[in-house]
C-alpha positions in Angstrom: 19.6 -14.4 -1.8 20.0 -10.8 -2.9 17.5 -10.9 -5.7 18.0 -8.1 -8.3 16.0 -9.8 -11.1 12.9 -7.6 -10.6 10.9 -5.6 -8.1 8.2 -8.2 -8.5 10.1 -10.5 -6.1 9.2 -8.3 -3.0 7.5 -9.9 -0.1 4.7 -8.5 2.0 5.7 -7.0 5.3 4.4 -8.2 8.6 2.1 -5.1 8.8 0.8 -5.8 5.4 0.0 -9.4 6.3 -1.8 -8.2 9.4 -3.9 -5.9 7.3 -4.8 -8.7 4.9 -5.8 -11.0 7.8 -8.0 -8.3 9.4 -9.8 -7.2 6.2 -13.6 -7.4 6.2 -14.6 -9.6 3.3 -17.5 -10.2 0.9 -17.9 -11.5 -2.7 -16.4 -9.0 -5.1 -18.1 -10.5 -8.2 -21.4 -9.6 -6.4 -19.9 -6.2 -5.6 -20.2 -6.6 -1.9 -16.6 -6.9 -0.6 -16.3 -3.8 1.6 -12.5 -3.8 1.5 -12.4 -3.9 -2.3 -15.0 -1.2 -2.6 -13.2 1.1 -0.2 -9.8 0.6 -1.9 -11.3 1.2 -5.3 -12.9 4.4 -4.1 -9.8 5.6 -2.4 -7.6 4.9 -5.4 -10.0 6.5 -7.9 -9.9 9.7 -5.7 -6.1 9.8 -5.5 -5.8 9.2 -9.2 -8.3 11.9 -10.0 -10.6 9.5 -11.9 -14.3 8.6 -11.4 -13.8 4.9 -10.7 -11.2 2.1 -10.2 -11.3 -1.7 -10.7 -9.1 -4.3 -9.0 -7.3 -7.0 -11.0 -5.1 -9.9 -10.1 -2.3 -8.7 -12.4 -1.0 -5.8 -14.5 -1.2 -7.9 -17.6 -4.9 -8.4 -17.2 -5.5 -4.8 -16.2 -3.8 -3.6 -19.3 -5.6 -6.1 -21.5 -9.0 -5.2 -20.2 -8.1 -1.5 -20.5 -7.4 -2.0 -24.2 -10.5 -4.0 -24.7 -12.6 -1.4 -22.9 -11.4 1.2 -25.4 -11.3 -0.8 -28.6 -13.6 -3.0 -30.6 -12.8 -6.0 -32.7 -10.7 -4.9 -35.7 -9.6 -1.7 -34.1 -6.0 -0.7 -33.7 -3.9 0.8 -30.9 -0.6 2.7 -31.3 2.1 1.4 -29.0 5.9 1.3 -28.5 8.0 -1.6 -29.7 9.4 -1.8 -26.2 6.1 -1.5 -24.3 4.9 -4.3 -22.1 1.4 -4.2 -23.6 3.0 -5.1 -27.0 6.2 -7.1 -26.3 5.9 -8.8 -22.9 2.2 -9.6 -22.4 1.8 -12.5 -24.7 0.1 -10.7 -27.5 -3.1 -10.7 -25.5 -4.6 -7.6 -27.2 -4.5 -9.4 -30.6 -5.2 -12.9 -29.5 -8.0 -12.2 -27.0 -9.2 -8.7 -27.9 -8.9 -8.9 -31.7 -7.1 -5.5 -31.5 -4.3 -4.8 -33.9 -1.2 -3.3 -32.4 0.6 -0.6 -34.5 4.1 -0.6 -32.9 6.4 2.3 -33.2 10.1 2.3 -32.3 10.7 3.9 -28.9 13.2 6.8 -28.6 16.1 6.2 -26.2 14.2 7.9 -23.4 11.2 5.5 -23.9 8.9 8.1 -25.5 7.2 7.7 -28.9 8.3 10.4 -31.4 5.3 12.6 -32.0 5.7 12.7 -35.8 5.7 8.9 -35.8 2.5 8.8 -33.8 0.9 11.2 -36.2 2.1 9.1 -39.2 0.8 5.9 -37.7 -2.9 7.1 -37.5 -4.8 5.4 -40.3 -7.3 7.2 -42.5 -11.0 6.4 -42.0 -11.1 3.9 -44.8 -12.4 0.4 -45.1 -9.0 -0.9 -46.1 -7.5 0.0 -42.7 -8.0 -1.1 -39.1 -9.6 1.8 -37.2 -7.0 3.7 -35.1 -8.7 4.2 -31.8 -6.1 4.4 -29.0 -2.6 5.6 -28.0 -0.9 3.5 -25.3 2.1 4.8 -23.4 4.1 3.4 -20.6 5.5 5.2 -17.5 8.1 4.4 -16.3 9.6 2.5 -19.2 13.0 0.9 -18.7 13.1 2.9 -15.5 12.8 6.2 -17.5 10.2 8.7 -16.5 8.3 10.3 -19.4 8.5 14.1 -19.0 5.3 16.0 -18.2 5.8 18.1 -21.3 6.1 15.1 -23.6 3.0 13.4 -22.1 0.9 16.5 -22.6 2.0 16.8 -26.2 1.4 13.2 -27.0 -2.0 13.0 -25.4 -3.1 16.3 -27.0 -1.9 14.9 -30.4 -4.0 11.8 -29.8 -7.1 13.9 -29.0 -6.7 15.9 -32.2 -6.9 12.6 -34.1 -9.9 11.4 -32.1 -7.9 8.8 -30.2 -8.4 7.7 -26.6 -5.3 7.3 -24.4 -4.2 4.6 -22.0 -1.2 4.5 -19.7 0.6 1.4 -18.5 1.5 2.8 -15.2 3.0 -0.3 -13.8 5.7 1.8 -12.1 3.9 5.1 -12.1 4.4 5.4 -8.3 8.2 5.4 -9.1 7.6 8.3 -11.5 5.6 10.1 -8.9 8.3 9.8 -6.3 11.2 10.6 -8.7 9.5 13.8 -10.0 7.7 14.8 -6.7 4.5 14.8 -8.6 1.1 13.6 -7.4 -0.5 10.5 -8.8 -3.5 12.7 -9.8 -1.3 14.9 -12.0 0.4 11.9 -13.7 -2.9 10.3 -14.4 -4.8 13.4 -15.5 -3.8 13.4 -19.2 -5.0 9.8 -19.8 -8.5 8.3 -20.2 -7.3 5.1 -18.4 -4.3 4.1 -16.3 -3.2 0.7 -15.1 -1.5 0.8 -11.7 0.5 -2.1 -10.3 1.0 -2.8 -6.6 3.0 -6.1 -6.8 6.2 -4.5 -7.9 8.1 -2.0 -5.8 5.1 -1.6 -3.4 5.5 -5.1 -2.2 2.0 -6.7 -2.4 1.8 -10.4 -3.3 -0.5 -9.6 -6.2 -2.8 -6.9 -7.4 -3.2 -4.1 -10.0 -6.0 -1.7 -10.7 -7.5 0.2 -13.7 -8.7 3.7 -13.2 -10.9 5.8 -15.5 -14.4 7.1 -16.1 -17.4 5.3 -14.7 -18.5 4.3 -18.2 -15.0 2.8 -19.1 -14.8 0.9 -15.8 -18.3 -0.5 -16.3 -17.1 -1.9 -19.6 -13.9 -3.1 -18.0 -15.8 -5.0 -15.3 -17.7 -7.0 -18.0 -14.4 -7.8 -19.8 -12.7 -8.7 -16.5 -15.3 -11.3 -15.8 -15.0 -12.7 -19.3 -11.2 -13.1 -19.1 -11.4 -14.8 -15.7 -10.5 -11.9 -13.5 -13.6 -12.0 -11.3 -12.4 -12.7 -7.7 -14.5 -13.6 -4.7 -13.1 -12.6 -1.3 -10.7 -10.2 -3.0 -10.6 -7.9 0.0 -7.5 -9.8 1.1 -5.7 -8.5 -2.0 -7.3 -5.0 -1.7 -6.1 -4.7 1.9 -2.5 -5.4 0.8 -2.8 -2.8 -2.0 -4.4 -0.2 0.4 -1.6 -0.8 2.9 1.0 -0.3 0.2 -0.7 2.8 -1.0 -0.7 4.3 2.5 2.7 3.2 3.7 5.1 2.1 0.9 5.0 4.8 -1.8 7.5 7.2 -0.2 10.0 4.3 0.4 10.5 4.1 -3.4 12.9 7.0 -3.0 15.3 4.6 -1.1 15.2 2.2 -4.1 16.1 5.0 -6.5 19.0 6.1 -4.3 20.3 2.6 -4.0 20.1 2.0 -7.7 22.2 5.1 -8.3 24.8 3.8 -5.9 24.8 0.4 -7.6 25.3 2.1 -11.0 28.1 4.2 -9.6 29.9 1.1 -8.3 29.3 -1.0 -11.4 30.8 1.8 -13.6 34.2 1.3 -11.9 34.6 -2.2 -13.5 36.2 -2.0 -17.0 34.3 -5.0 -18.3 30.9 -3.5 -17.3 29.3 -0.5 -19.1 26.4 1.1 -17.4 24.1 1.9 -20.3 21.4 3.6 -18.2 20.2 4.1 -14.6 16.8 5.6 -13.9 14.6 5.3 -10.9 15.1 1.8 -9.5 16.6 0.1 -12.6 20.2 -0.3 -13.8 21.0 -1.6 -17.2 24.5 -2.7 -18.0 26.5 -4.1 -21.0 28.8 -6.8 -19.8 31.8 -8.0 -21.9 30.5 -11.1 -23.6 33.3 -13.3 -22.2 32.1 -12.5 -18.7 28.3 -12.6 -19.0 27.6 -16.2 -18.2 30.6 -16.7 -15.8 29.7 -13.6 -13.8 26.0 -14.6 -13.6 27.0 -18.0 -12.3 29.5 -16.5 -9.8 26.8 -14.1 -8.5 24.3 -16.9 -8.1 26.9 -19.1 -6.4 27.5 -16.2 -3.9 23.8 -15.4 -3.3 22.9 -12.8 -5.9 20.4 -13.2 -8.7 20.3 -10.9 -11.8 18.1 -10.8 -14.9 19.4 -11.8 -18.3 16.1 -12.3 -20.1 15.3 -8.9 -21.5 18.8 -7.4 -21.1 21.3 -7.4 -18.4 19.5 -5.4 -15.8 19.4 -5.1 -12.1 16.3 -3.9 -10.3 16.4 -2.5 -6.8 13.4 -2.9 -4.5 12.2 -2.5 -0.9 13.8 -5.9 0.1 17.3 -4.6 -0.9 19.3 -2.7 1.7 22.3 -0.4 1.5 24.5 -3.2 2.8 23.1 -5.5 0.1 24.2 -3.1 -2.6 27.7 -2.9 -1.1 27.8 -6.7 -0.8 26.9 -7.1 -4.5 29.6 -4.7 -5.5 32.1 -6.5 -3.3 31.2 -9.9 -4.8 31.6 -8.5 -8.4 35.0 -7.1 -7.4 36.1 -10.5 -6.1 35.0 -12.1 -9.4 37.1 -9.7 -11.5 40.1 -10.0 -9.0 40.2 -13.7 -9.7 39.1 -13.7 -13.4 
């Protein structure tokens, strides 16, 4: 199958599997897994933060990040389209007793600065305490501009807010803008980084921030069930991806642009956006279900859950892109 549903479907390479099998192991809950400790130290250094903490998933990393910043009854400002608000099961409210204050995202994924300022509550017993601004990069494939990030985080600081970044695809942003991970993380107090999307690990995310924040996060991670034992197997995969797979994201971006270019030639398909490794399209309603079925029948899977999107990743080749376009052409030729 040519699987365009998400970059979460990537498989570990043979070299990554070898690294996992060869990893020295300990018990990470006791803090003595050498592979985990080495990975966390390396990632913290590359992100320009004091410490890092390994998690099974990005959802848990984000959740614990929010809980490390906010107390029961506090509030965080977040985008309506952000994963931490919309696609992670309401965990901040359900498990953290943290109230989200959602703001409608602008078309580029940013949160308008004036809306952020207006959402900050007064220090009054009638209101939840506004404690945190949470952004996402990339969002819908879009990279937040450095100028916007600087303005938004400075605005947060003027209101006494901490800042968290859901950087599930921050490596895509780094490659797309030729910017270091350290530069992208610098404006934020905490950043969640995912390795199981375009970087190809079978699981694994990490939270980076200050020593104090990561110490709080470690306690919350244990409480929500994220304490792992011989987690060096996962850390070894993440370290291999960090060392060998980041630059390859440029190929995903190039192939996504080619896919968008080809899709735009079909009258019944409107490409609504293409950024980094994601292509969003609007398909004529009469063709949505039949085309999806045709694609599946011919070995192509696409995502219809959030919107009609196609996500390019390291397991998709140039020839796969051309094959997808050819299959779609054959559909419309016989429709």
